[in-house]
N, CA, C, O and the ligand as a Tripos MOL2 file, in Angstrom:
@<TRIPOS>MOLECULE
protein
  277   275    70     0     0
PROTEIN
NO_CHARGES

@<TRIPOS>ATOM
      1 N         101.9300  112.5470  128.9730 N.3       1 MET1
      2 CA        102.7700  112.4150  127.7600 C.3       1 MET1
      3 C         104.1350  111.8010  128.2140 C.2       1 MET1
      4 O         104.7630  112.1320  129.2190 O.2       1 MET1
      5 N         104.4960  110.8090  127.2610 N.am      2 GLU2
      6 CA        105.7010  110.0220  127.4320 C.3       2 GLU2
      7 C         106.6690  110.1090  126.2160 C.2       2 GLU2
      8 O         106.1920  110.2040  125.0850 O.2       2 GLU2
      9 N         107.8860  110.0820  126.3940 N.am      3 ILE3
     10 CA        108.8290  110.0710  125.3500 C.3       3 ILE3
     11 C         109.6970  108.8500  125.4520 C.2       3 ILE3
     12 O         110.3730  108.6620  126.4630 O.2       3 ILE3
     13 N         109.7030  107.9890  124.4080 N.am      4 GLN4
     14 CA        110.5940  106.7930  124.4460 C.3       4 GLN4
     15 C         111.4230  106.6990  123.2300 C.2       4 GLN4
     16 O         110.9630  106.9530  122.1170 O.2       4 GLN4
     17 N         112.6860  106.3250  123.4430 N.am      5 THR5
     18 CA        113.4900  106.0830  122.2920 C.3       5 THR5
     19 C         113.7010  104.6030  122.0660 C.2       5 THR5
     20 O         114.1620  103.9240  122.9840 O.2       5 THR5
     21 N         113.3830  104.0430  120.8580 N.am      6 LEU6
     22 CA        113.4610  102.6450  120.5770 C.3       6 LEU6
     23 C         114.6390  102.4720  119.7200 C.2       6 LEU6
     24 O         114.9470  103.3210  118.8830 O.2       6 LEU6
     25 N         115.3400  101.3360  119.9200 N.am      7 SER7
     26 CA        116.4780  100.9850  119.0110 C.3       7 SER7
     27 C         115.9580  100.0310  117.9390 C.2       7 SER7
     28 O         115.3660   98.9880  118.2170 O.2       7 SER7
     29 N         116.2150  100.4540  116.6800 N.am      8 VAL8
     30 CA        115.7630   99.6710  115.4920 C.3       8 VAL8
     31 C         116.9990   99.4640  114.6080 C.2       8 VAL8
     32 O         117.2510  100.2710  113.7130 O.2       8 VAL8
     33 N         117.8010   98.3620  114.8510 N.am      9 PRO9
     34 CA        119.0170   98.2140  114.2030 C.3       9 PRO9
     35 C         119.0460   98.1850  112.6770 C.2       9 PRO9
     36 O         120.0700   98.4810  112.0620 O.2       9 PRO9
     37 N         117.9270   97.8290  112.0790 N.am     10 ASP10
     38 CA        117.8710   97.7290  110.6270 C.3      10 ASP10
     39 C         117.6870   98.9970  109.9080 C.2      10 ASP10
     40 O         117.7460   99.0030  108.6790 O.2      10 ASP10
     41 N         117.4520  100.1510  110.6250 N.am     11 ILE11
     42 CA        117.3770  101.4580  109.9460 C.3      11 ILE11
     43 C         118.6290  101.7970  109.2490 C.2      11 ILE11
     44 O         119.7110  101.8500  109.8330 O.2      11 ILE11
     45 N         118.4650  102.0350  107.9560 N.am     12 SER12
     46 CA        119.6860  102.4210  107.1150 C.3      12 SER12
     47 C         119.5680  103.5390  106.2480 C.2      12 SER12
     48 O         120.6090  104.0940  105.8960 O.2      12 SER12
     49 N         118.3570  104.0070  105.8050 N.am     13 CYS13
     50 CA        118.2340  105.0510  104.7820 C.3      13 CYS13
     51 C         116.9630  105.8820  105.0060 C.2      13 CYS13
     52 O         116.2130  105.6850  105.9620 O.2      13 CYS13
     53 N         116.7650  106.8070  104.0850 N.am     14 ASP14
     54 CA        115.5690  107.6660  104.1590 C.3      14 ASP14
     55 C         114.2880  106.9350  104.0060 C.2      14 ASP14
     56 O         113.2680  107.3280  104.5710 O.2      14 ASP14
     57 N         114.3190  105.7890  103.1890 N.am     15 HIS15
     58 CA        113.1390  104.9870  103.0860 C.3      15 HIS15
     59 C         112.7010  104.4630  104.4110 C.2      15 HIS15
     60 O         111.5210  104.5210  104.7570 O.2      15 HIS15
     61 N         113.6360  103.9540  105.1520 N.am     16 CYS16
     62 CA        113.2770  103.3950  106.5260 C.3      16 CYS16
     63 C         112.6910  104.5440  107.4160 C.2      16 CYS16
     64 O         111.7650  104.3350  108.1990 O.2      16 CYS16
     65 N         113.2530  105.7110  107.2620 N.am     17 LYS17
     66 CA        112.8200  106.8840  108.0360 C.3      17 LYS17
     67 C         111.3420  107.1820  107.7350 C.2      17 LYS17
     68 O         110.4990  107.3020  108.6240 O.2      17 LYS17
     69 N         111.0830  107.2950  106.4090 N.am     18 VAL18
     70 CA        109.7200  107.6380  105.9630 C.3      18 VAL18
     71 C         108.7210  106.6020  106.3860 C.2      18 VAL18
     72 O         107.6270  106.9160  106.8560 O.2      18 VAL18
     73 N         109.1250  105.3220  106.2060 N.am     19 SER19
     74 CA        108.1810  104.2010  106.5240 C.3      19 SER19
     75 C         107.8590  104.1320  108.0190 C.2      19 SER19
     76 O         106.7080  103.9500  108.4160 O.2      19 SER19
     77 N         108.8800  104.2790  108.8150 N.am     20 ILE20
     78 CA        108.6610  104.1310  110.2730 C.3      20 ILE20
     79 C         107.9620  105.3730  110.8920 C.2      20 ILE20
     80 O         107.0400  105.2740  111.7020 O.2      20 ILE20
     81 N         108.4380  106.4760  110.4770 N.am     21 GLU21
     82 CA        107.7700  107.7870  110.9240 C.3      21 GLU21
     83 C         106.2800  107.8100  110.4650 C.2      21 GLU21
     84 O         105.3980  108.1860  111.2380 O.2      21 GLU21
     85 N         106.0350  107.4280  109.2800 N.am     22 GLY22
     86 CA        104.6850  107.4090  108.7560 C.3      22 GLY22
     87 C         103.7490  106.4420  109.5340 C.2      22 GLY22
     88 O         102.6470  106.7950  109.9550 O.2      22 GLY22
     89 N         104.2690  105.1910  109.6970 N.am     23 ALA23
     90 CA        103.4110  104.2120  110.3350 C.3      23 ALA23
     91 C         103.1030  104.5570  111.7970 C.2      23 ALA23
     92 O         101.9920  104.3550  112.2870 O.2      23 ALA23
     93 N         104.1440  105.0920  112.4800 N.am     24 THR24
     94 CA        103.9750  105.4590  113.9320 C.3      24 THR24
     95 C         103.0650  106.6660  114.0740 C.2      24 THR24
     96 O         102.2080  106.7190  114.9560 O.2      24 THR24
     97 N         103.2720  107.6530  113.1720 N.am     25 SER25
     98 CA        102.4980  108.8630  113.2500 C.3      25 SER25
     99 C         101.0240  108.7070  113.1050 C.2      25 SER25
    100 O         100.2020  109.4540  113.6350 O.2      25 SER25
    101 N         100.7350  107.6430  112.3190 N.am     26 GLU26
    102 CA         99.3240  107.2660  112.0370 C.3      26 GLU26
    103 C          98.5060  106.8440  113.3090 C.2      26 GLU26
    104 O          97.2840  106.9580  113.3950 O.2      26 GLU26
    105 N          99.2890  106.3650  114.2380 N.am     27 LEU27
    106 CA         98.6030  105.8330  115.4620 C.3      27 LEU27
    107 C          97.9700  107.0560  116.3100 C.2      27 LEU27
    108 O          98.6500  108.0410  116.6010 O.2      27 LEU27
    109 N          96.6630  106.9190  116.6700 N.am     28 SER28
    110 CA         96.1910  108.0470  117.4570 C.3      28 SER28
    111 C          96.8280  108.0030  118.8770 C.2      28 SER28
    112 O          96.9270  106.9410  119.4910 O.2      28 SER28
    113 N          97.2330  109.1260  119.3480 N.am     29 GLY29
    114 CA         97.9360  109.2450  120.6060 C.3      29 GLY29
    115 C          99.4200  109.5220  120.4050 C.2      29 GLY29
    116 O         100.0980  110.0450  121.2890 O.2      29 GLY29
    117 N          99.9180  109.1510  119.1930 N.am     30 VAL30
    118 CA        101.3860  109.5210  118.8490 C.3      30 VAL30
    119 C         101.4060  110.9530  118.3990 C.2      30 VAL30
    120 O         100.8070  111.2770  117.3730 O.2      30 VAL30
    121 N         102.1020  111.8680  119.1590 N.am     31 THR31
    122 CA        102.1400  113.2310  118.7480 C.3      31 THR31
    123 C         103.4200  113.5580  117.9840 C.2      31 THR31
    124 O         103.4550  114.5520  117.2580 O.2      31 THR31
    125 N         104.5070  112.7230  118.1320 N.am     32 ASP32
    126 CA        105.6780  113.0320  117.4140 C.3      32 ASP32
    127 C         106.4920  111.7960  117.2160 C.2      32 ASP32
    128 O         106.5460  110.9550  118.1130 O.2      32 ASP32
    129 N         107.1480  111.6380  116.0470 N.am     33 SER33
    130 CA        107.9470  110.4250  115.7650 C.3      33 SER33
    131 C         109.1230  110.8950  114.9440 C.2      33 SER33
    132 O         108.9710  111.4920  113.8790 O.2      33 SER33
    133 N         110.2810  110.6150  115.4600 N.am     34 VAL34
    134 CA        111.4450  110.9840  114.7050 C.3      34 VAL34
    135 C         112.4620  109.9050  114.6200 C.2      34 VAL34
    136 O         112.9470  109.4300  115.6470 O.2      34 VAL34
    137 N         112.8120  109.4900  113.4070 N.am     35 VAL35
    138 CA        113.8800  108.5060  113.1680 C.3      35 VAL35
    139 C         115.2340  109.1580  112.9800 C.2      35 VAL35
    140 O         115.4100  110.0750  112.1780 O.2      35 VAL35
    141 N         116.1820  108.6530  113.7490 N.am     36 ASP36
    142 CA        117.5360  109.1730  113.5850 C.3      36 ASP36
    143 C         118.3200  108.0310  112.8590 C.2      36 ASP36
    144 O         118.5790  106.9740  113.4340 O.2      36 ASP36
    145 N         118.6740  108.2850  111.6150 N.am     37 ILE37
    146 CA        119.2360  107.2200  110.7830 C.3      37 ILE37
    147 C         120.6090  106.8180  111.3260 C.2      37 ILE37
    148 O         120.7910  105.6220  111.5570 O.2      37 ILE37
    149 N         121.6060  107.7060  111.5560 N.am     38 PRO38
    150 CA        122.9100  107.2870  112.1000 C.3      38 PRO38
    151 C         122.8220  106.5210  113.4450 C.2      38 PRO38
    152 O         123.5770  105.5730  113.6610 O.2      38 PRO38
    153 N         121.9360  106.9180  114.3110 N.am     39 GLU39
    154 CA        121.7290  106.2880  115.6300 C.3      39 GLU39
    155 C         120.9370  105.0460  115.5920 C.2      39 GLU39
    156 O         120.9710  104.2130  116.4970 O.2      39 GLU39
    157 N         120.1570  104.9290  114.4250 N.am     40 LYS40
    158 CA        119.2950  103.7260  114.2730 C.3      40 LYS40
    159 C         118.1980  103.6700  115.3670 C.2      40 LYS40
    160 O         117.8970  102.5970  115.8890 O.2      40 LYS40
    161 N         117.6230  104.8040  115.6960 N.am     41 THR41
    162 CA        116.6540  104.9120  116.6820 C.3      41 THR41
    163 C         115.3740  105.6330  116.2170 C.2      41 THR41
    164 O         115.3690  106.3960  115.2510 O.2      41 THR41
    165 N         114.2990  105.3490  116.9540 N.am     42 VAL42
    166 CA        112.9990  106.0300  116.7290 C.3      42 VAL42
    167 C         112.6400  106.6550  118.0950 C.2      42 VAL42
    168 O         112.6070  105.9540  119.1060 O.2      42 VAL42
    169 N         112.3790  107.9330  118.1190 N.am     43 THR43
    170 CA        112.0820  108.5870  119.3320 C.3      43 THR43
    171 C         110.5140  109.0080  119.1870 C.2      43 THR43
    172 O         110.1330  109.8090  118.3340 O.2      43 THR43
    173 N         109.7230  108.4230  120.0490 N.am     44 ILE44
    174 CA        108.2640  108.5840  119.9340 C.3      44 ILE44
    175 C         107.7670  109.3500  121.1350 C.2      44 ILE44
    176 O         108.0840  109.0380  122.2820 O.2      44 ILE44
    177 N         106.9460  110.4020  120.8230 N.am     45 THR45
    178 CA        106.2620  111.1660  121.8240 C.3      45 THR45
    179 C         104.7950  110.7200  121.7330 C.2      45 THR45
    180 O         104.1910  110.7840  120.6630 O.2      45 THR45
    181 N         104.2080  110.2540  122.8990 N.am     46 TYR46
    182 CA        102.8220  109.7260  122.8570 C.3      46 TYR46
    183 C         102.0420  110.0040  124.1720 C.2      46 TYR46
    184 O         102.6140  110.3140  125.2170 O.2      46 TYR46
    185 N         100.8000  109.8820  124.0570 N.am     47 GLU47
    186 CA         99.8880  109.9790  125.1940 C.3      47 GLU47
    187 C          99.6220  108.5130  125.6840 C.2      47 GLU47
    188 O          99.0710  107.7090  124.9330 O.2      47 GLU47
    189 N         100.0080  108.1820  126.9170 N.am     48 THR48
    190 CA         99.8820  106.8180  127.4370 C.3      48 THR48
    191 C          98.4500  106.4130  127.5870 C.2      48 THR48
    192 O          98.1200  105.2280  127.5580 O.2      48 THR48
    193 N          97.5830  107.4100  127.7510 N.am     49 ALA49
    194 CA         96.1720  107.0290  127.8710 C.3      49 ALA49
    195 C          95.4820  106.6260  126.6200 C.2      49 ALA49
    196 O          94.4060  106.0270  126.6250 O.2      49 ALA49
    197 N          96.2110  107.0140  125.4130 N.am     50 GLN50
    198 CA         95.5410  106.7080  124.1280 C.3      50 GLN50
    199 C          96.2010  105.5610  123.3510 C.2      50 GLN50
    200 O          95.5700  104.8880  122.5360 O.2      50 GLN50
    201 N          97.5000  105.3650  123.6370 N.am     51 VAL51
    202 CA         98.2420  104.3780  122.8690 C.3      51 VAL51
    203 C          99.3320  103.7590  123.7030 C.2      51 VAL51
    204 O          99.9900  104.4690  124.4640 O.2      51 VAL51
    205 N          99.5550  102.4560  123.5930 N.am     52 GLY52
    206 CA        100.5340  101.6860  124.3740 C.3      52 GLY52
    207 C         101.8330  101.4790  123.5100 C.2      52 GLY52
    208 O         101.8190  101.4690  122.2790 O.2      52 GLY52
    209 N         102.9720  101.3110  124.2940 N.am     53 LEU53
    210 CA        104.1620  101.0950  123.5970 C.3      53 LEU53
    211 C         104.1480   99.8540  122.7340 C.2      53 LEU53
    212 O         104.8030   99.8160  121.6930 O.2      53 LEU53
    213 N         103.4220   98.8520  123.1420 N.am     54 ASP54
    214 CA        103.2550   97.5630  122.4100 C.3      54 ASP54
    215 C         102.6400   97.8350  121.0050 C.2      54 ASP54
    216 O         102.9930   97.1940  120.0150 O.2      54 ASP54
    217 N         101.7080   98.8110  120.9720 N.am     55 GLU55
    218 CA        101.0530   99.1070  119.6430 C.3      55 GLU55
    219 C         102.0400   99.8620  118.7800 C.2      55 GLU55
    220 O         102.0310   99.7080  117.5590 O.2      55 GLU55
    221 N         102.8960  100.6770  119.3860 N.am     56 ILE56
    222 CA        103.9170  101.3640  118.6290 C.3      56 ILE56
    223 C         104.9240  100.4490  118.0450 C.2      56 ILE56
    224 O         105.2870  100.5360  116.8720 O.2      56 ILE56
    225 N         105.3880   99.5270  118.9240 N.am     57 VAL57
    226 CA        106.2890   98.4770  118.4970 C.3      57 VAL57
    227 C         105.7350   97.6550  117.3260 C.2      57 VAL57
    228 O         106.4300   97.3670  116.3510 O.2      57 VAL57
    229 N         104.4390   97.2860  117.4670 N.am     58 SER58
    230 CA        103.7290   96.5740  116.4030 C.3      58 SER58
    231 C         103.7350   97.2800  115.0200 C.2      58 SER58
    232 O         103.9720   96.7100  113.9540 O.2      58 SER58
    233 N         103.4520   98.5540  115.1730 N.am     59 ALA59
    234 CA        103.4070   99.3860  113.9530 C.3      59 ALA59
    235 C         104.7890   99.3680  113.2480 C.2      59 ALA59
    236 O         104.8370   99.2590  112.0230 O.2      59 ALA59
    237 N         105.9040   99.4720  113.9930 N.am     60 ILE60
    238 CA        107.1640   99.3740  113.4380 C.3      60 ILE60
    239 C         107.4800   97.9540  112.8790 C.2      60 ILE60
    240 O         108.0850   97.8230  111.8150 O.2      60 ILE60
    241 N         107.0900   96.9820  113.5610 N.am     61 GLU61
    242 CA        107.3240   95.6220  113.0970 C.3      61 GLU61
    243 C         106.4820   95.2450  111.8350 C.2      61 GLU61
    244 O         106.8690   94.4290  110.9980 O.2      61 GLU61
    245 N         105.3660   95.8760  111.7810 N.am     62 ASP62
    246 CA        104.5510   95.6970  110.4900 C.3      62 ASP62
    247 C         105.1710   96.2130  109.2490 C.2      62 ASP62
    248 O         104.8640   95.7600  108.1470 O.2      62 ASP62
    249 N         106.0960   97.2170  109.4270 N.am     63 GLN63
    250 CA        106.7840   97.7780  108.3290 C.3      63 GLN63
    251 C         108.0490   96.9040  107.9970 C.2      63 GLN63
    252 O         108.7780   97.1930  107.0470 O.2      63 GLN63
    253 N         108.2780   95.8380  108.8060 N.am     64 GLY64
    254 CA        109.3790   94.9350  108.4860 C.3      64 GLY64
    255 C         110.6720   95.0610  109.2660 C.2      64 GLY64
    256 O         111.7220   94.4860  108.9800 O.2      64 GLY64
    257 N         110.4560   95.9360  110.3500 N.am     65 TYR65
    258 CA        111.6570   96.1950  111.1390 C.3      65 TYR65
    259 C         111.5270   95.4890  112.5370 C.2      65 TYR65
    260 O         110.4340   95.3530  113.0870 O.2      65 TYR65
    261 N         112.6670   95.0650  113.0580 N.am     66 GLU66
    262 CA        112.6130   94.5060  114.4190 C.3      66 GLU66
    263 C         113.0740   95.5830  115.3800 C.2      66 GLU66
    264 O         114.0220   96.3370  115.1570 O.2      66 GLU66
    265 N         112.2970   95.5890  116.5030 N.am     67 VAL67
    266 CA        112.7340   96.5840  117.5800 C.3      67 VAL67
    267 C         113.5560   95.7920  118.6480 C.2      67 VAL67
    268 O         113.1160   94.7940  119.2190 O.2      67 VAL67
    269 N         114.7340   96.3080  118.8530 N.am     68 ALA68
    270 CA        115.5760   95.7640  119.9110 C.3      68 ALA68
    271 C         115.1400   96.2660  121.2340 C.2      68 ALA68
    272 O         114.9910   97.4830  121.3490 O.2      68 ALA68
    273 N         114.9140   95.4940  122.2480 N.am     69 GLN69
    274 CA        114.4960   96.0320  123.5540 C.3      69 GLN69
    275 C         115.5360   95.7620  124.6300 C.2      69 GLN69
    276 O         115.3440   96.1450  125.7840 O.2      69 GLN69
    277 CU        116.1450  102.1270  104.4910 Cu       70 CU70
@<TRIPOS>BOND
     1     1     2 1
     2     2     3 1
     3     3     4 2
     4     3     5 am
     5     5     6 1
     6     6     7 1
     7     7     8 2
     8     7     9 am
     9     9    10 1
    10    10    11 1
    11    11    12 2
    12    11    13 am
    13    13    14 1
    14    14    15 1
    15    15    16 2
    16    15    17 am
    17    17    18 1
    18    18    19 1
    19    19    20 2
    20    19    21 am
    21    21    22 1
    22    22    23 1
    23    23    24 2
    24    23    25 am
    25    25    26 1
    26    26    27 1
    27    27    28 2
    28    27    29 am
    29    29    30 1
    30    30    31 1
    31    31    32 2
    32    31    33 am
    33    33    34 1
    34    34    35 1
    35    35    36 2
    36    35    37 am
    37    37    38 1
    38    38    39 1
    39    39    40 2
    40    39    41 am
    41    41    42 1
    42    42    43 1
    43    43    44 2
    44    43    45 am
    45    45    46 1
    46    46    47 1
    47    47    48 2
    48    47    49 am
    49    49    50 1
    50    50    51 1
    51    51    52 2
    52    51    53 am
    53    53    54 1
    54    54    55 1
    55    55    56 2
    56    55    57 am
    57    57    58 1
    58    58    59 1
    59    59    60 2
    60    59    61 am
    61    61    62 1
    62    62    63 1
    63    63    64 2
    64    63    65 am
    65    65    66 1
    66    66    67 1
    67    67    68 2
    68    67    69 am
    69    69    70 1
    70    70    71 1
    71    71    72 2
    72    71    73 am
    73    73    74 1
    74    74    75 1
    75    75    76 2
    76    75    77 am
    77    77    78 1
    78    78    79 1
    79    79    80 2
    80    79    81 am
    81    81    82 1
    82    82    83 1
    83    83    84 2
    84    83    85 am
    85    85    86 1
    86    86    87 1
    87    87    88 2
    88    87    89 am
    89    89    90 1
    90    90    91 1
    91    91    92 2
    92    91    93 am
    93    93    94 1
    94    94    95 1
    95    95    96 2
    96    95    97 am
    97    97    98 1
    98    98    99 1
    99    99   100 2
   100    99   101 am
   101   101   102 1
   102   102   103 1
   103   103   104 2
   104   103   105 am
   105   105   106 1
   106   106   107 1
   107   107   108 2
   108   107   109 am
   109   109   110 1
   110   110   111 1
   111   111   112 2
   112   111   113 am
   113   113   114 1
   114   114   115 1
   115   115   116 2
   116   115   117 am
   117   117   118 1
   118   118   119 1
   119   119   120 2
   120   119   121 am
   121   121   122 1
   122   122   123 1
   123   123   124 2
   124   123   125 am
   125   125   126 1
   126   126   127 1
   127   127   128 2
   128   127   129 am
   129   129   130 1
   130   130   131 1
   131   131   132 2
   132   131   133 am
   133   133   134 1
   134   134   135 1
   135   135   136 2
   136   135   137 am
   137   137   138 1
   138   138   139 1
   139   139   140 2
   140   139   141 am
   141   141   142 1
   142   142   143 1
   143   143   144 2
   144   143   145 am
   145   145   146 1
   146   146   147 1
   147   147   148 2
   148   147   149 am
   149   149   150 1
   150   150   151 1
   151   151   152 2
   152   151   153 am
   153   153   154 1
   154   154   155 1
   155   155   156 2
   156   155   157 am
   157   157   158 1
   158   158   159 1
   159   159   160 2
   160   159   161 am
   161   161   162 1
   162   162   163 1
   163   163   164 2
   164   163   165 am
   165   165   166 1
   166   166   167 1
   167   167   168 2
   168   167   169 am
   169   169   170 1
   170   170   171 1
   171   171   172 2
   172   171   173 am
   173   173   174 1
   174   174   175 1
   175   175   176 2
   176   175   177 am
   177   177   178 1
   178   178   179 1
   179   179   180 2
   180   179   181 am
   181   181   182 1
   182   182   183 1
   183   183   184 2
   184   183   185 am
   185   185   186 1
   186   186   187 1
   187   187   188 2
   188   187   189 am
   189   189   190 1
   190   190   191 1
   191   191   192 2
   192   191   193 am
   193   193   194 1
   194   194   195 1
   195   195   196 2
   196   195   197 am
   197   197   198 1
   198   198   199 1
   199   199   200 2
   200   199   201 am
   201   201   202 1
   202   202   203 1
   203   203   204 2
   204   203   205 am
   205   205   206 1
   206   206   207 1
   207   207   208 2
   208   207   209 am
   209   209   210 1
   210   210   211 1
   211   211   212 2
   212   211   213 am
   213   213   214 1
   214   214   215 1
   215   215   216 2
   216   215   217 am
   217   217   218 1
   218   218   219 1
   219   219   220 2
   220   219   221 am
   221   221   222 1
   222   222   223 1
   223   223   224 2
   224   223   225 am
   225   225   226 1
   226   226   227 1
   227   227   228 2
   228   227   229 am
   229   229   230 1
   230   230   231 1
   231   231   232 2
   232   231   233 am
   233   233   234 1
   234   234   235 1
   235   235   236 2
   236   235   237 am
   237   237   238 1
   238   238   239 1
   239   239   240 2
   240   239   241 am
   241   241   242 1
   242   242   243 1
   243   243   244 2
   244   243   245 am
   245   245   246 1
   246   246   247 1
   247   247   248 2
   248   247   249 am
   249   249   250 1
   250   250   251 1
   251   251   252 2
   252   251   253 am
   253   253   254 1
   254   254   255 1
   255   255   256 2
   256   255   257 am
   257   257   258 1
   258   258   259 1
   259   259   260 2
   260   259   261 am
   261   261   262 1
   262   262   263 1
   263   263   264 2
   264   263   265 am
   265   265   266 1
   266   266   267 1
   267   267   268 2
   268   267   269 am
   269   269   270 1
   270   270   271 1
   271   271   272 2
   272   271   273 am
   273   273   274 1
   274   274   275 1
   275   275   276 2
@<TRIPOS>SUBSTRUCTURE
     1 MET1         2 RESIDUE 1 A MET
     2 GLU2         6 RESIDUE 1 A GLU
     3 ILE3        10 RESIDUE 1 A ILE
     4 GLN4        14 RESIDUE 1 A GLN
     5 THR5        18 RESIDUE 1 A THR
     6 LEU6        22 RESIDUE 1 A LEU
     7 SER7        26 RESIDUE 1 A SER
     8 VAL8        30 RESIDUE 1 A VAL
     9 PRO9        34 RESIDUE 1 A PRO
    10 ASP10       38 RESIDUE 1 A ASP
    11 ILE11       42 RESIDUE 1 A ILE
    12 SER12       46 RESIDUE 1 A SER
    13 CYS13       50 RESIDUE 1 A CYS
    14 ASP14       54 RESIDUE 1 A ASP
    15 HIS15       58 RESIDUE 1 A HIS
    16 CYS16       62 RESIDUE 1 A CYS
    17 LYS17       66 RESIDUE 1 A LYS
    18 VAL18       70 RESIDUE 1 A VAL
    19 SER19       74 RESIDUE 1 A SER
    20 ILE20       78 RESIDUE 1 A ILE
    21 GLU21       82 RESIDUE 1 A GLU
    22 GLY22       86 RESIDUE 1 A GLY
    23 ALA23       90 RESIDUE 1 A ALA
    24 THR24       94 RESIDUE 1 A THR
    25 SER25       98 RESIDUE 1 A SER
    26 GLU26      102 RESIDUE 1 A GLU
    27 LEU27      106 RESIDUE 1 A LEU
    28 SER28      110 RESIDUE 1 A SER
    29 GLY29      114 RESIDUE 1 A GLY
    30 VAL30      118 RESIDUE 1 A VAL
    31 THR31      122 RESIDUE 1 A THR
    32 ASP32      126 RESIDUE 1 A ASP
    33 SER33      130 RESIDUE 1 A SER
    34 VAL34      134 RESIDUE 1 A VAL
    35 VAL35      138 RESIDUE 1 A VAL
    36 ASP36      142 RESIDUE 1 A ASP
    37 ILE37      146 RESIDUE 1 A ILE
    38 PRO38      150 RESIDUE 1 A PRO
    39 GLU39      154 RESIDUE 1 A GLU
    40 LYS40      158 RESIDUE 1 A LYS
    41 THR41      162 RESIDUE 1 A THR
    42 VAL42      166 RESIDUE 1 A VAL
    43 THR43      170 RESIDUE 1 A THR
    44 ILE44      174 RESIDUE 1 A ILE
    45 THR45      178 RESIDUE 1 A THR
    46 TYR46      182 RESIDUE 1 A TYR
    47 GLU47      186 RESIDUE 1 A GLU
    48 THR48      190 RESIDUE 1 A THR
    49 ALA49      194 RESIDUE 1 A ALA
    50 GLN50      198 RESIDUE 1 A GLN
    51 VAL51      202 RESIDUE 1 A VAL
    52 GLY52      206 RESIDUE 1 A GLY
    53 LEU53      210 RESIDUE 1 A LEU
    54 ASP54      214 RESIDUE 1 A ASP
    55 GLU55      218 RESIDUE 1 A GLU
    56 ILE56      222 RESIDUE 1 A ILE
    57 VAL57      226 RESIDUE 1 A VAL
    58 SER58      230 RESIDUE 1 A SER
    59 ALA59      234 RESIDUE 1 A ALA
    60 ILE60      238 RESIDUE 1 A ILE
    61 GLU61      242 RESIDUE 1 A GLU
    62 ASP62      246 RESIDUE 1 A ASP
    63 GLN63      250 RESIDUE 1 A GLN
    64 GLY64      254 RESIDUE 1 A GLY
    65 TYR65      258 RESIDUE 1 A TYR
    66 GLU66      262 RESIDUE 1 A GLU
    67 VAL67      266 RESIDUE 1 A VAL
    68 ALA68      270 RESIDUE 1 A ALA
    69 GLN69      274 RESIDUE 1 A GLN
    70 CU70       277 GROUP 0 **** ****
């Protein structure tokens, strides 16, 4: 189990939170996904054997957000 916090500067409101949490939670291997709106971050808990960070980043980007690395 791995926990990563990603910076997503375009997060601004509840819609962003719902979109990003929804898209990342759908990935198998992701056990928790929490968007912090004021901090503009997404904290993901996932099983590295099941899902890679690149897939998680892609899921966020597919929602129209850029992930700052
Ligand atoms: Cu928003």
